[in-house]
N, C-alpha and C positions, 0 to 999 in steps of 0.2 A: 617148222621143225627146228631150226638153228636154236631158237629160242627157248624152245621144249627141252633140247638136250643141254643147253646152258643151265636151266633149272634144276635138271636131274643132276649136272655135275655139281653144282654149287650144294644141293641138299645131301648128295653123297659126302662131301667134303665136310659139311656141318655135323653130319652123323658121326663120322670118323673121328672129328675132333672131339665131340662130346663122348663119345666110346672110350679113346685115349684119355680124357680126363679122368672119367670114372675108373678105368683101370689104375691110371697113375696113384689116384687117391686111395684106392684098395691096397695095391701091392707096392708103393713107392716107386722111384724112378730107376729103372734098370738102365746100368752103363755097361762099359765094355767087360769088366769083370765085377761081381757081386752086385749090390744094392746101393743106391743113393736116395737119401731124403734130405730135403731142404726146409729150413725153417729161418724165422727171423724174430729180433727184438728191436723194437722201435720205441724211443723215449724222448720226449721234449717236454720243456715246463717253462716256469716263470717263478722268479724271486722277488719278493718284496720286503725290504728291510724296514722294520718299523722305526729304525734310528737313522737319519740321514748320513752320519758319519761313518756308518759301518760299510758302505760301498753303494754301487750303482743297483737300481732295480733292473733287472734283465731278465729278457727270454733266453732260453739256451736249449742246445740241442745236446742231449746226454750221450744217447746210444742209438747207431744205426748199425745192428750187427746181423750178420747172416751166418747160420749154422748148416755144416753139411755132415752127415753121419750115414753109416751103414753098414754092411757086412761083406767080408772078403771071402771068408771060409765060414758056412754055418754052424753056429756054436761055438767056433773057435777063434776066429780072428775079425775084429771090428775096428773101427775108425770114427775119429770125431775132429772136425775142423770148425773154428770159429774166427770170423773175421769182422773188424770194426771199420766202418767207413765216416765216423763221426771226427771230421777233422783231417782225414786224410786215410787212406786204405792200411791197414795193419793187420797182420796175421797174429792174432792172439793166443789161439790154442792150436797145437796139433796133437792128438793123443791116440796112439796105436794100442789097441787092447786085445790081450792074449787069454784065452779060457782053455788052456789044454790041462791045467790041475782042477779036478773036482771041487766046484763051489769057491772059485778063486780067479780073480781078476788081477792079472799084471799089465801095468799102464806104462807106457814108456814114451816121452815126448817133452813138450811144454805145456803146463796146464796148472789148474789150482789145486794143489794138494789139499788133503782133508785136514785142513787146521782151521780152528776156530769153529763156532757154530754157523756162521753165515759165510764164510769165505768160498766154500765149495759150492753153496747155492746158485742156481741159475738167476742172474739179476732181474728176470722176469717174476721170479717168485719171493721177493723181498716184500715184507708186509708193510714197510714204510718206506720213503724215498730213499733215504739215507741208511747206509749200513752203521751198527752201532759202534762205540768206540773200541771195544773189544777188538774188532775187526780193523778199523780205520787205523788205530794206533801202531797196531802190532802185526798186520797182514804182511806176509812175505809175497803176496800176489802169485804171478806166474813164474813157475820154476821149471828149468830143464832138469828132468832126473827120471827116475824109476819109482813106481808106487806098487805096492802089492796090498790086495784087500781080499781076506778070505772070510766066508759067513758058514761056520759049521752049523749053525743052526737059524731059525728064523727069528730069533729071538737075541742073537749076539753077532757082532763082526768085529774083526781085529784088522786094522791098516799100520802097514810100515813102509816107510820109504826113504830113499836118499836122494839128496839134490844138490844144486850147484852152491846155494846159500842166499839166506834172507838179506845178507847185507846189500845185496844188488836185486832189488824187487823187479819183478819182469825181465829176468835175464834171459838171454841166449847162449853165454858162455860164462867161465868163472874166472876170478881173480887171483885164486890162489889154490893149491891141491887138496886143502882140507874141503869137506863136504858136510853138509847139515843132513840130520836124521831126524824123521817123524816116527812118533809112536802114538796109536790111538786105539781104545776100546768104545764101542757103543753097544749099549744094552736096551732092548725094547721088551719089557716084561709084559705078558698078557694080562690084561686088566678089563674087565667087562665094562662096555661103554666109553672107556677113556683110553686113548691113544697116547702111551708114554713112550718117552725117548731120552735116555740119559748117554752121557759120554765124557771121556777124560783124554787128554792128549798131551804130550810133551814134544817140544820141538828143541833139538840140541843144537845149536848153530855156532860157527866160527866165522868169523871176520878177519880180513886183513888189516895188520896195524897200519895207519898212516897219520902223520902230524904236519901242520902247515906252521911256520912260523917267519918272522921277518929276521934274516940274517944282518940287517944293518947296512948291507952295502949299496942301498941306493943313495945316490948323491945328486939327484935332481932337486928342483925347487918346487913345487906342487904340493897339493895335498895326498895325491895318490901315491901308492908304493909299487915298485917294481922288483922288490927285494925278497919276496915270498919264497919260501924253499917248502917243498913237501918231500918228506922222508917215508919210505917205505920199508917194511921188514919182512921180506917173503918167506923167510922161513920161521916165522911167529904168527901166532893166531890169538884173537880176543874172543871172549865167549859172548854169545847171544842165546840165551837160555829162556824159554817161554813154556810156562805149565797152565793148564786151565781145565775147567769141567764146565758141563752145560745140562741143562735139563729143559725139557718140553712137555706140554700136555694139551691134548685137544680133548674136549668133551662135547658131545652133540645131543641133543634131546629134542626130538620134533624136528622142526627147522632151524633150531636155534644152534648155534655153536660157540662155545667159550674156548679161548686159547689163551696159554701162558708160556712164556719164554724168559729164560735165564742164563747168564753166563757170567764167570770170575776168571780172570786172567792175571797171573803175576810173571814179572820179567827180571831177568838180571842181564844188565849189557854193560860190557866192559869198554873202556875209550883209553885211548892213548893221550896223556897230559904234557908230555914231555919229550926230549929227544933220547932219553935212555930208557930202553924198553923194560929192563928188568927192574926198574924203580918207578917208573911214570905210568903205571896202569891203575885207573882207578875204576871202581865199580859202583852202579846206580841200580838201586832197585825201583821197580815200577809195578803198578797195579790198574786194572780197568775191570769193570762189571757193568752189568745192565739187568734191569727187570722190565718185563714188558706183558702187557695184558691186552685182550679185545675180546669183543663180543659181537657176533654177528647174527642178527634177530632174521634174516633172509638171505636168500642168495646174491642180493643186490647191493646190500649195505653193511660195512662193517666198520665199527668205532674202535680206536685203539688209544692205547698210552704206553709210554716208555720213560723209564727215568736211567740215566746212566752217567758214570764218573770216570775220570781219568786222572791219576796221579803220576805225572813224570819222575819224581824223586820223591820216595817216600820219608826221607830224612829231611825235606824241606816242608815248611808249613804253609806256605802262601802260594804255591804254584799249580794247585789242582783247578781242574774244570768239571763242571758238571752241566746237564742238560735235560729240561723235561720236554718231552715231544708228544703232542696230541694229534690224532689224524683221524681223517675219514676217508673210507674208500668206496667207490661207487663201481660195482662190476656189471657192465653191460653184458658181457659174455665171459663171465669169469675173468682170468687173468689175461685172456687174448684180447680183450678191449676193456680198459678201465681208466678211471680217474682217480689219481690221489690228490689229498688236500692235506697239507702238514703245517702245524705251527711249532716252532721250535725256539725255546727260551733258554739261552745260555747263560750260565752263572761262573763267577771265577772267586777265586780264593783270595787273590791279590786285591789288595785295598785300592790301587789306582786304576783298576781296570772295570768298569761297569757292566752290569748284566746288559742284554740286549736280545732282542726277539725278532724271528724271522719267519716270513709266511712262504711256503713254496707249494706250487702245484704242479702235477705232471700228468700226461696223456700218454697212455701204454697201449701199443698194438703188438701183439704176438702172433706169430703163426708157424 
């Protein structure tokens, strides 16, 4: 009798757990107030350098991220939190989202602004392992601030934001009173069989001027210097402006999908080159761009190619860098379980810097 009761209790417990799992999957996890859903992005890989002097071949852990999101007031107040545990626990994002204005989202907190094509993308949805140079060279990454996105129609949306400043990427506070401003417009024109998306953006930024120099007061004997002095000008600012545009196109016929991506970004960055702010401000113009295409003949395999370039100073002829990337993605279950394989060939304008190649592989699990 005791054995029978034990088996019944075990059976009831298993049934309750199974039922709870089904309910949680259908309606999300219910918490003290509102709803909570949990997701994750897990990425690990390997880099092989084709030239021995370019670094060590290495396995690496790229991202171990856990995402939490939900609703506090239905259709009115939502939230999003992202943590990264690769190399330590870090709170990447916290975003409170308000929808009290029709067709408009007001986001407050620390998050990725809608700047460049790929910066606001989930890292689980990147088609190649690495971001393009339009993002890696100019991204402001996570910013504390406020962003408003309104979508007056299904074909257009506009974004405006105010943030601490791109001179401190991934910031939690600011180093001056000036704030950075974001303006963006997205257009999704209706075209039969083709999904089109175009956009343009402007980041109007301001940086705190600093200048470090040796004042000659070091009297020791060694090769090091302890006489470095850093000047700041708290009542002044330097400009960090970025302007760009992008285009995307997806065309699907039967099981085959063709994709194209492109972006161009130009920037003006001011720096302080001396101790006199009124006279020693220098301005540098920079550009970056990329073009990318892919074909996916079925739901499991995609072949990709990207060309990208970056010029850190358009007035200098031998400082540019470009790269060609070829990639193959194998989707076991979409982006939830997939393998990336990329070959990247880097090229340099400088005569004393040789081109080199890198092979990278990455395994991704998302849930």
